[in-house]
ZAKOLSE-547251 format. One record per residue (C-alpha): residue number from 1; x negated, y negated, z. Coordinates in Angstrom, 2 decimals. Layout:
residues N
SITE   fise         u         v         w
SITE    NUM         X         Y         Z
...
END
This chain:
residues 351
SITE   fise         u         v         w
SITE      1      0.00      0.00      0.00
SITE      2     -1.26     -3.48     -0.83
SITE      3     -0.65     -5.52      2.31
SITE      4     -0.97     -8.82      0.46
SITE      5      1.67     -7.92     -2.13
SITE      6      4.03     -6.52      0.50
SITE      7      3.69     -9.57      2.74
SITE      8      2.24     -7.61      5.66
SITE      9     -0.73     -8.94      7.60
SITE     10     -3.67     -6.73      6.65
SITE     11     -5.62     -5.97      9.81
SITE     12     -9.02     -4.29      9.88
SITE     13     -9.92     -2.65     13.21
SITE     14    -13.49     -1.63     13.97
SITE     15    -14.18      1.04     16.56
SITE     16    -10.83      2.53     15.60
SITE     17    -11.69      6.04     16.80
SITE     18    -12.55      4.79     20.28
SITE     19    -10.45      4.46     23.41
SITE     20     -9.26      0.89     22.78
SITE     21     -9.33      1.24     19.01
SITE     22     -6.76      4.01     18.77
SITE     23     -4.32      2.13     20.98
SITE     24     -4.92     -1.09     19.06
SITE     25     -4.28      0.51     15.66
SITE     26     -1.03      2.00     16.88
SITE     27      0.11     -1.30     18.39
SITE     28     -0.76     -3.40     15.34
SITE     29      1.09     -0.99     13.07
SITE     30      4.12     -1.06     15.39
SITE     31      4.13     -4.84     15.02
SITE     32      4.31     -4.59     11.25
SITE     33      0.66     -4.92     10.26
SITE     34     -1.02     -2.88      7.55
SITE     35     -3.95     -1.37      9.46
SITE     36     -7.29     -0.26      8.07
SITE     37     -9.22      1.78     10.63
SITE     38    -13.01      1.46     10.49
SITE     39    -14.91      4.42     11.89
SITE     40    -18.55      4.91     12.75
SITE     41    -20.43      7.57     10.77
SITE     42    -20.79      9.29     14.17
SITE     43    -17.02      9.74     14.43
SITE     44    -17.23     12.95     12.38
SITE     45    -15.99     13.96      8.96
SITE     46    -12.38     13.60      7.88
SITE     47    -10.47     16.76      8.75
SITE     48    -12.64     17.31     11.84
SITE     49    -11.30     14.38     13.83
SITE     50     -7.84     13.32     14.90
SITE     51     -6.20     10.95     12.43
SITE     52     -5.87      7.36     13.62
SITE     53     -2.18      6.83     14.39
SITE     54     -0.82      3.73     12.71
SITE     55     -3.66      3.37     10.18
SITE     56     -2.71      3.32      6.50
SITE     57     -6.28      4.21      5.63
SITE     58     -9.57      5.08      7.31
SITE     59    -12.95      3.80      6.16
SITE     60    -16.37      4.82      7.44
SITE     61    -19.02      2.14      7.86
SITE     62    -22.29      1.68      9.72
SITE     63    -21.71     -1.81     11.10
SITE     64    -25.44     -2.31     11.70
SITE     65    -25.98     -2.04      7.92
SITE     66    -25.54     -5.54      6.49
SITE     67    -24.94     -4.36      2.92
SITE     68    -22.41     -1.75      4.04
SITE     69    -20.48     -4.34      6.05
SITE     70    -20.30     -6.70      3.08
SITE     71    -19.01     -3.88      0.90
SITE     72    -16.43     -2.96      3.56
SITE     73    -14.99     -6.49      3.74
SITE     74    -14.99     -6.89     -0.05
SITE     75    -13.01     -3.66     -0.34
SITE     76    -10.55     -4.27      2.51
SITE     77    -10.02     -8.06      2.06
SITE     78     -8.29     -8.31      5.46
SITE     79     -6.18    -11.17      6.74
SITE     80     -7.40    -10.35     10.25
SITE     81    -10.23     -8.41     11.89
SITE     82    -10.14     -6.92     15.38
SITE     83    -13.74     -6.12     16.29
SITE     84    -13.81     -3.47     19.02
SITE     85    -16.82     -1.43     17.91
SITE     86    -20.11     -1.40     19.78
SITE     87    -22.09      0.19     22.58
SITE     88    -20.38     -0.14     25.96
SITE     89    -22.50      1.85     28.41
SITE     90    -24.86      0.16     30.85
SITE     91    -27.05      3.24     31.32
SITE     92    -27.55      3.66     27.58
SITE     93    -28.46     -0.01     27.25
SITE     94    -31.36      0.47     29.67
SITE     95    -32.68      3.38     27.60
SITE     96    -32.25      1.71     24.21
SITE     97    -31.75     -2.06     24.50
SITE     98    -32.65     -2.54     20.83
SITE     99    -29.87     -0.22     19.68
SITE    100    -27.42     -1.90     22.06
SITE    101    -28.30     -5.32     20.65
SITE    102    -27.91     -4.01     17.10
SITE    103    -24.54     -2.45     17.85
SITE    104    -23.11     -5.41     19.74
SITE    105    -24.80     -8.50     18.32
SITE    106    -25.92     -7.70     14.79
SITE    107    -22.71     -5.87     13.88
SITE    108    -20.73     -8.94     14.95
SITE    109    -22.92    -11.33     12.96
SITE    110    -22.68     -9.11      9.87
SITE    111    -18.88     -9.00     10.18
SITE    112    -18.62    -12.75     10.63
SITE    113    -20.79    -13.37      7.59
SITE    114    -18.97    -10.82      5.45
SITE    115    -15.61    -12.34      6.41
SITE    116    -16.71    -15.93      5.78
SITE    117    -15.75    -15.96      2.07
SITE    118    -12.23    -14.65      2.89
SITE    119    -10.08    -17.73      3.27
SITE    120     -7.92    -17.78      6.38
SITE    121     -9.26    -14.52      7.82
SITE    122     -8.70    -14.46     11.59
SITE    123    -11.19    -12.54     13.74
SITE    124    -10.79    -11.38     17.33
SITE    125    -14.08    -10.29     18.91
SITE    126    -13.80     -8.20     22.06
SITE    127    -16.40     -9.30     24.56
SITE    128    -16.79     -8.00     28.10
SITE    129    -16.07     -9.04     31.67
SITE    130    -19.67     -8.02     32.39
SITE    131    -21.04    -10.89     30.32
SITE    132    -22.57    -13.76     32.30
SITE    133    -20.20    -16.64     32.92
SITE    134    -20.77    -19.95     31.10
SITE    135    -23.75    -21.82     32.48
SITE    136    -25.46    -18.71     33.88
SITE    137    -29.06    -17.99     32.89
SITE    138    -29.01    -15.22     30.27
SITE    139    -32.52    -14.14     31.28
SITE    140    -31.06    -13.23     34.69
SITE    141    -28.41    -10.94     33.20
SITE    142    -28.11     -7.75     35.25
SITE    143    -28.59     -5.35     32.34
SITE    144    -29.21     -5.26     28.56
SITE    145    -25.53     -4.41     27.95
SITE    146    -24.33     -7.64     29.57
SITE    147    -27.04     -9.55     27.71
SITE    148    -25.91     -8.10     24.37
SITE    149    -22.26     -8.95     25.03
SITE    150    -23.15    -12.50     26.06
SITE    151    -25.04    -12.99     22.80
SITE    152    -22.16    -11.43     20.87
SITE    153    -19.65    -13.89     22.30
SITE    154    -22.06    -16.80     21.80
SITE    155    -22.51    -15.85     18.15
SITE    156    -18.77    -15.50     17.59
SITE    157    -18.07    -18.97     18.97
SITE    158    -21.06    -20.45     17.13
SITE    159    -19.74    -19.19     13.77
SITE    160    -16.46    -20.92     14.56
SITE    161    -18.31    -24.13     15.39
SITE    162    -20.70    -24.00     12.45
SITE    163    -18.45    -22.72      9.68
SITE    164    -14.91    -23.34     10.92
SITE    165    -14.07    -19.64     10.91
SITE    166    -10.97    -18.63     12.82
SITE    167    -12.81    -16.68     15.49
SITE    168    -11.18    -15.86     18.83
SITE    169    -12.84    -14.11     21.76
SITE    170    -11.07    -11.67     24.09
SITE    171    -12.82    -10.60     27.29
SITE    172    -10.98     -7.66     28.86
SITE    173    -11.50     -6.39     32.39
SITE    174    -11.73     -2.66     33.22
SITE    175     -9.37     -0.95     30.78
SITE    176     -7.60      2.21     31.92
SITE    177     -4.94      4.50     30.53
SITE    178     -4.56      7.64     28.41
SITE    179     -6.92      8.48     25.59
SITE    180    -10.36      9.30     26.96
SITE    181    -11.84      6.18     28.54
SITE    182    -15.53      6.30     29.44
SITE    183    -14.85      4.12     32.49
SITE    184    -14.42      5.12     36.11
SITE    185    -10.74      6.07     35.88
SITE    186    -11.32      8.14     32.76
SITE    187    -14.14     10.00     34.49
SITE    188    -12.04     10.68     37.57
SITE    189     -9.15     11.88     35.40
SITE    190    -11.33     14.39     33.55
SITE    191    -12.70     15.68     36.85
SITE    192     -9.26     15.89     38.49
SITE    193     -7.80     17.71     35.48
SITE    194    -10.68     20.19     35.67
SITE    195     -9.95     20.69     39.38
SITE    196     -6.32     21.45     38.57
SITE    197     -7.29     23.84     35.82
SITE    198     -9.73     25.74     38.05
SITE    199     -7.11     26.03     40.79
SITE    200     -4.53     27.27     38.29
SITE    201     -7.08     29.87     37.24
SITE    202     -7.16     31.37     40.73
SITE    203     -9.80     29.34     42.55
SITE    204     -8.99     28.05     46.00
SITE    205     -7.87     24.40     46.02
SITE    206    -10.53     21.95     47.19
SITE    207    -10.18     20.20     50.52
SITE    208    -10.41     16.47     50.99
SITE    209    -13.81     15.24     52.09
SITE    210    -16.44     12.52     51.95
SITE    211    -20.16     12.09     51.61
SITE    212    -22.99     10.07     50.06
SITE    213    -22.67      7.62     47.21
SITE    214    -23.74      7.61     43.60
SITE    215    -24.28      4.97     40.97
SITE    216    -22.43      4.76     37.69
SITE    217    -23.01      5.87     34.16
SITE    218    -20.44      3.59     32.55
SITE    219    -19.96     -0.05     31.69
SITE    220    -18.99     -0.98     35.25
SITE    221    -22.13      0.29     36.89
SITE    222    -21.32     -0.51     40.49
SITE    223    -17.93      1.16     40.38
SITE    224    -18.35      4.39     38.51
SITE    225    -19.28      7.72     39.94
SITE    226    -19.57     11.28     38.77
SITE    227    -19.21     14.81     40.01
SITE    228    -22.15     15.69     42.25
SITE    229    -24.78     16.95     39.85
SITE    230    -26.46     18.91     42.61
SITE    231    -23.46     21.11     43.34
SITE    232    -22.76     24.37     41.50
SITE    233    -20.27     24.21     38.64
SITE    234    -20.47     27.69     37.17
SITE    235    -17.49     29.37     35.54
SITE    236    -14.82     30.21     38.11
SITE    237    -16.16     27.70     40.64
SITE    238    -14.52     24.39     41.46
SITE    239    -15.96     21.17     40.08
SITE    240    -18.19     19.38     42.55
SITE    241    -16.74     16.51     44.60
SITE    242    -16.43     13.20     42.80
SITE    243    -18.87     10.60     44.12
SITE    244    -17.66      7.05     44.66
SITE    245    -20.11      4.32     45.56
SITE    246    -17.73      2.99     48.21
SITE    247    -14.06      2.48     48.96
SITE    248    -14.32     -1.28     49.35
SITE    249    -15.56     -2.59     46.00
SITE    250    -12.76     -4.27     44.11
SITE    251    -12.06     -4.57     40.39
SITE    252     -9.27     -5.70     38.11
SITE    253     -7.83     -2.79     36.13
SITE    254     -5.66     -3.36     33.05
SITE    255     -3.84     -0.73     31.03
SITE    256     -5.34     -0.39     27.56
SITE    257     -1.85     -0.52     26.04
SITE    258     -1.33     -3.95     27.58
SITE    259     -4.73     -4.99     26.21
SITE    260     -3.69     -3.79     22.74
SITE    261     -0.59     -5.96     22.97
SITE    262     -2.81     -8.93     23.86
SITE    263     -5.09     -8.25     20.88
SITE    264     -2.10     -8.22     18.53
SITE    265     -0.89    -11.52     19.98
SITE    266     -4.32    -13.14     19.67
SITE    267     -4.64    -12.04     16.05
SITE    268     -1.46    -13.94     15.28
SITE    269     -1.44    -16.84     17.73
SITE    270     -4.83    -17.14     19.44
SITE    271     -6.56    -20.51     19.12
SITE    272     -9.85    -20.27     17.20
SITE    273    -12.91    -21.13     19.24
SITE    274    -11.26    -20.12     22.52
SITE    275    -12.16    -17.24     24.85
SITE    276     -9.26    -15.40     26.48
SITE    277     -9.74    -13.39     29.67
SITE    278     -7.51    -10.30     29.73
SITE    279     -6.78     -9.45     33.35
SITE    280     -3.93     -7.91     35.31
SITE    281     -4.40    -10.56     37.99
SITE    282     -4.76     -7.99     40.80
SITE    283     -8.06     -6.85     42.30
SITE    284     -7.86     -3.24     43.52
SITE    285    -10.33     -1.45     45.74
SITE    286    -11.91      1.87     44.86
SITE    287     -9.96      3.19     47.83
SITE    288     -6.75      2.29     46.00
SITE    289     -8.04      4.06     42.88
SITE    290     -8.81      7.16     44.96
SITE    291     -5.37      7.08     46.60
SITE    292     -3.64      6.76     43.22
SITE    293     -5.40      9.86     41.89
SITE    294     -4.67     11.74     45.11
SITE    295     -0.97     11.01     44.58
SITE    296     -1.02     11.93     40.89
SITE    297     -3.03     15.15     41.23
SITE    298     -1.35     18.54     41.51
SITE    299     -4.05     19.76     43.91
SITE    300     -5.99     18.19     46.80
SITE    301     -9.14     16.48     45.57
SITE    302    -12.59     16.38     47.17
SITE    303    -14.50     13.13     47.27
SITE    304    -17.92     11.93     48.36
SITE    305    -17.82      8.33     49.55
SITE    306    -20.83      6.07     49.86
SITE    307    -21.37      2.74     51.53
SITE    308    -22.47      0.55     48.64
SITE    309    -22.56     -3.13     49.42
SITE    310    -22.31     -4.17     45.77
SITE    311    -20.36     -7.40     45.43
SITE    312    -16.96     -7.53     43.82
SITE    313    -16.65     -9.92     40.87
SITE    314    -14.75    -13.14     41.16
SITE    315    -11.31    -12.96     39.55
SITE    316    -10.86    -14.82     36.28
SITE    317     -7.79    -16.62     35.07
SITE    318     -5.70    -15.05     32.31
SITE    319     -3.71    -18.25     32.10
SITE    320     -4.69    -18.93     28.48
SITE    321     -3.27    -15.69     27.08
SITE    322     -0.30    -15.82     29.45
SITE    323      0.43    -19.23     27.97
SITE    324      1.02    -17.45     24.67
SITE    325      3.67    -15.27     26.29
SITE    326      1.61    -12.18     27.18
SITE    327      2.20    -10.37     30.45
SITE    328      0.87     -6.97     31.58
SITE    329      3.79     -4.56     31.71
SITE    330      2.44     -1.16     32.74
SITE    331      2.12     -0.60     36.52
SITE    332     -1.20      0.64     37.90
SITE    333      0.32      3.89     39.21
SITE    334      1.74      4.75     35.82
SITE    335     -1.61      4.03     34.16
SITE    336     -3.32      6.49     36.51
SITE    337     -0.62      9.15     36.06
SITE    338     -0.72      8.79     32.26
SITE    339     -4.52      8.96     32.26
SITE    340     -4.49     12.20     34.22
SITE    341     -1.73     13.68     32.07
SITE    342     -3.73     12.85     28.95
SITE    343     -6.70     14.81     30.31
SITE    344     -4.47     17.75     31.25
SITE    345     -3.21     17.88     27.67
SITE    346     -6.73     17.64     26.30
SITE    347     -7.85     20.59     28.43
SITE    348     -4.78     22.54     27.30
SITE    349     -5.77     21.86     23.69
SITE    350     -2.78     19.68     22.83
SITE    351     -4.74     16.52     22.04
END
């Protein structure tokens, strides 16, 4: 279908096979857009991966290849671009800061340049809540990931200033919900679903407990945890306890489906040159996250709890996007329950 002839807004979504990307494609299509899903070459061959719901077509492109990006935009000729692709793991950024910068900064610059000849093309670039706030010294950024996202956002706004491109920045907080998030709630959901599966297979249910802390292996480094790598996890044995750095650290969690709704709104109505914080407006402790999973789980869960003194971030105002009429609609408890159910279905082979 030719979106321009049919009158539909033609939207190109990068990172379409990812956690946010799949939800975004589905939402944009539901709002009447003709969606082109852009996939990384690492996403696997067609026929081996799940189709992208809502996408009228899927294109594969290495966004760190300048020539390939130009060819992609010349072929798609979008009215709007939602740029969600990139590296989003703090631990990986420490190991390969150059690749993180290429994935987050260079891909954005190549997209902006390739879109520049397309008159009226609107671009939403997804930044990160882990970027330094305006006025902060970039050389003091806590990790290469945050540094790369700060440069990404700076470049996006600079292209608006220099060339008048209709570039909008969205900076989401910790996104949760069904679909395989790499964040803390996604990790807990996969672990809890494995606990349920082991118990259903005849293992004794785990008892509640506590213990030492662990650091993260996700974008929100001070929040995330993982099953205790030192505990046995052989076939027939229960997964090790999940390790939380503390119960007191607080974060803002937003359902990814609400974020997708915000992206769709910003593509249509966002003001170019403006950054929009996407927040639920409620800071929740890791203790609240733990309690929500305890309520949603079909079996008792074992935890190891540390005493991290890592600071909680200052809340940001989502007033700008709320001024456009956006409000988060999905309650936190439902987000957790849906996340866990999604992992149950994945383990059962239904997704």
